[in-house]
C-alpha positions as CSV (number, residue, x, y, z in Angstrom):
1,X,115.1,129.6,212.5
2,X,117.4,130.8,209.7
3,X,117.0,132.8,206.5
4,X,118.9,131.9,203.4
5,X,118.9,134.1,200.4
6,X,120.1,133.6,196.8
7,X,122.1,136.1,194.8
8,X,121.4,136.7,191.1
9,X,118.9,133.9,190.5
10,X,117.3,135.7,187.6
11,X,118.8,136.4,184.2
12,X,120.5,139.8,184.1
13,X,119.8,141.9,181.0
14,X,122.7,143.6,179.4
15,X,121.5,146.9,177.9
16,X,124.7,147.3,175.8
17,X,124.5,144.1,174.0
18,X,120.7,143.5,174.2
19,X,121.5,140.0,175.4
20,X,120.5,138.2,178.6
21,X,123.4,136.9,180.7
22,X,122.9,133.4,182.2
23,X,125.1,131.4,184.4
24,X,125.6,127.7,185.0
25,X,127.4,128.3,188.3
26,X,126.1,127.0,191.6
27,X,123.8,129.2,193.6
28,X,125.4,131.9,195.7
29,X,124.0,132.2,199.2
30,X,123.7,134.9,201.8
31,X,122.0,134.7,205.2
32,X,119.9,137.0,207.4
33,X,119.0,136.8,211.0
34,X,115.5,136.5,212.4
35,X,115.8,140.1,213.6
36,X,115.6,141.3,210.0
37,X,112.0,140.2,209.7
38,X,109.1,142.7,209.6
39,X,105.6,141.5,209.0
40,X,101.9,142.2,209.6
41,X,102.1,145.4,207.6
42,X,104.6,147.1,210.0
43,X,106.4,150.0,208.4
44,X,110.0,149.9,207.3
45,X,112.0,152.7,208.9
46,X,114.8,153.8,206.6
47,X,118.0,154.0,208.6
48,X,119.6,157.4,208.6
49,X,123.2,156.2,209.4
50,X,123.8,153.6,206.7
51,X,123.9,155.5,203.5
52,X,121.7,154.5,200.5
53,X,119.2,151.8,201.2
54,X,118.0,149.8,198.1
55,X,115.4,147.1,197.7
56,X,114.4,144.2,195.6
57,X,111.3,142.0,195.8
58,X,111.5,138.3,195.9
59,X,109.4,135.2,196.3
60,X,110.0,133.8,199.7
61,X,109.4,130.1,200.6
62,X,108.6,128.7,204.0
63,X,110.2,125.4,204.9
64,X,108.2,122.9,206.9
65,X,110.3,119.9,207.5
66,X,113.7,118.8,208.8
67,X,116.0,117.7,206.0
68,X,119.5,116.9,205.0
69,X,120.8,116.2,201.5
70,X,117.2,116.3,200.1
71,X,117.0,115.1,196.4
72,X,115.3,117.7,194.2
73,X,112.5,115.1,193.3
74,X,111.5,115.1,197.0
75,X,112.0,118.7,197.7
76,X,108.4,119.7,197.2
77,X,107.6,117.9,200.5
78,X,109.8,120.3,202.5
79,X,107.9,123.6,202.0
80,X,104.3,124.5,202.6
81,X,103.8,128.2,201.8
82,X,105.1,131.2,199.8
83,X,104.8,134.9,199.9
84,X,106.3,138.1,198.4
85,X,109.1,139.7,200.4
86,X,111.1,142.9,200.1
87,X,114.8,142.5,200.8
88,X,116.6,145.7,201.8
89,X,120.3,146.3,201.3
90,X,122.6,149.0,202.6
91,X,124.1,149.6,199.2
92,X,126.9,152.0,200.1
93,X,128.0,149.9,203.0
94,X,127.9,146.7,200.9
95,X,130.1,148.3,198.1
96,X,132.7,149.5,200.6
97,X,132.9,146.2,202.4
98,X,133.2,144.4,199.1
99,X,136.0,146.8,198.0
100,X,137.9,146.0,201.2
101,X,137.4,142.3,200.7
102,X,135.3,142.0,203.9
103,X,132.1,140.1,204.5
104,X,129.0,142.2,203.8
105,X,126.6,140.6,206.3
106,X,125.9,144.0,208.0
107,X,124.7,145.4,204.7
108,X,122.2,142.6,204.2
109,X,121.2,141.6,207.8
110,X,120.5,144.8,209.7
111,X,117.3,144.9,211.8
112,X,114.1,145.1,209.8
113,X,115.7,144.5,206.4
114,X,113.3,141.8,205.3
115,X,109.6,142.6,205.0
116,X,107.3,139.6,204.6
117,X,103.8,139.4,203.2
118,X,101.1,137.0,204.4
119,X,101.6,133.4,203.6
120,X,99.8,131.6,200.8
121,X,99.5,127.8,201.1
122,X,101.4,125.9,198.5
123,X,98.2,123.8,198.1
124,X,96.7,126.8,196.3
125,X,99.4,126.9,193.7
126,X,99.1,124.7,190.6
127,X,102.8,124.8,189.7
128,X,105.6,126.6,191.7
129,X,107.6,127.0,188.6
130,X,104.9,129.1,186.9
131,X,104.2,131.7,189.5
132,X,103.9,135.4,188.5
133,X,104.5,137.9,191.3
134,X,104.9,141.7,191.4
135,X,105.4,144.7,193.6
136,X,103.9,148.1,193.2
137,X,105.1,151.4,194.6
138,X,102.5,154.0,195.2
139,X,100.1,151.9,193.1
140,X,102.4,151.9,190.1
141,X,104.1,148.7,188.8
142,X,107.7,148.6,189.9
143,X,109.0,145.1,190.0
144,X,107.8,141.8,188.6
145,X,109.0,138.2,188.4
146,X,108.1,134.8,187.0
147,X,109.5,131.7,188.8
148,X,110.0,129.9,185.5
149,X,112.8,132.5,184.8
150,X,114.8,131.4,187.9
151,X,118.2,130.1,187.0
152,X,117.9,127.7,189.9
153,X,114.4,126.5,190.6
154,X,113.0,126.1,194.2
155,X,113.4,122.3,194.4
156,X,117.0,122.6,193.0
157,X,117.8,125.3,195.6
158,X,116.6,123.0,198.4
159,X,118.6,120.1,197.1
160,X,121.8,122.3,196.9
161,X,121.4,124.1,200.2
162,X,120.6,120.9,202.2
163,X,123.9,119.3,201.0
164,X,125.7,121.7,203.3
165,X,123.1,123.1,205.7
166,X,120.4,121.1,207.5
167,X,117.0,122.8,206.8
168,X,114.5,123.0,209.6
169,X,110.8,123.7,210.1
170,X,110.3,127.5,210.0
171,X,113.4,128.3,207.9
172,X,112.9,130.8,205.1
173,X,114.3,130.7,201.6
174,X,114.6,134.0,199.6
175,X,114.7,132.7,196.1
176,X,116.4,135.7,194.5
177,X,115.6,139.4,193.9
178,X,114.0,140.4,190.6
179,X,114.8,143.5,188.5
180,X,117.2,146.3,189.2
181,X,118.0,147.5,192.7
182,X,115.9,150.6,193.6
183,X,116.6,153.2,196.3
184,X,113.9,153.3,199.0
185,X,112.4,156.7,199.7
186,X,110.4,158.0,202.7
187,X,106.6,157.5,202.5
188,X,106.5,154.9,199.7
189,X,103.6,152.5,199.7
190,X,104.7,148.9,198.9
191,X,102.2,146.3,197.7
192,X,103.0,142.8,196.7
193,X,101.0,140.3,194.7
194,X,101.1,136.6,193.8
195,X,99.1,136.3,190.6
196,X,96.1,138.5,191.5
197,X,96.2,137.9,195.2
198,X,97.6,140.7,197.4
199,X,99.9,139.4,200.1
200,X,102.0,142.4,201.0
201,X,101.2,146.0,202.1
202,X,103.4,148.3,204.0
203,X,105.0,151.8,204.0
204,X,108.5,153.1,204.3
205,X,109.0,155.8,206.9
């Protein structure tokens, strides 16, 4: 399996101009290995040798069919479940690698850097473009998203990605982090929800 993530797929708010910045550019992708996945409520152990570790929550889509050059109008046939995930980044490392013009795969794809919630069947969702999801830290609201705000919707992402990369059963699509990056601290309690359904529950250690 492979994990494909999208960068900056939600409008970014500019506090100086009070405007929302949007882009018409093609999606920007990154990948993670299957060793990054944590699930079943297992804790995320904050690395002590990688500098600042930050996080963003995202809606994650599970692909269920082999496909190449899939038209957007048929893309709904190629995924069967969604969940909330927390995507961790080694922020200091990423900045240094970018400054040196080097790939920043290590900063995004270290072991355990993607925590997944339990899967919710797509059959239980009325409209994938109208999903509200949120993440709480220590029972306080911390991050929230609405799929209608995506600059590139799920079906459009599948169409774009499958032009270049064959998608396969079991592949995962991280549809883009929401909100500002936040530093993870020891002993934080993460809970993720799709609408009013709790799908994610774990601690940082």
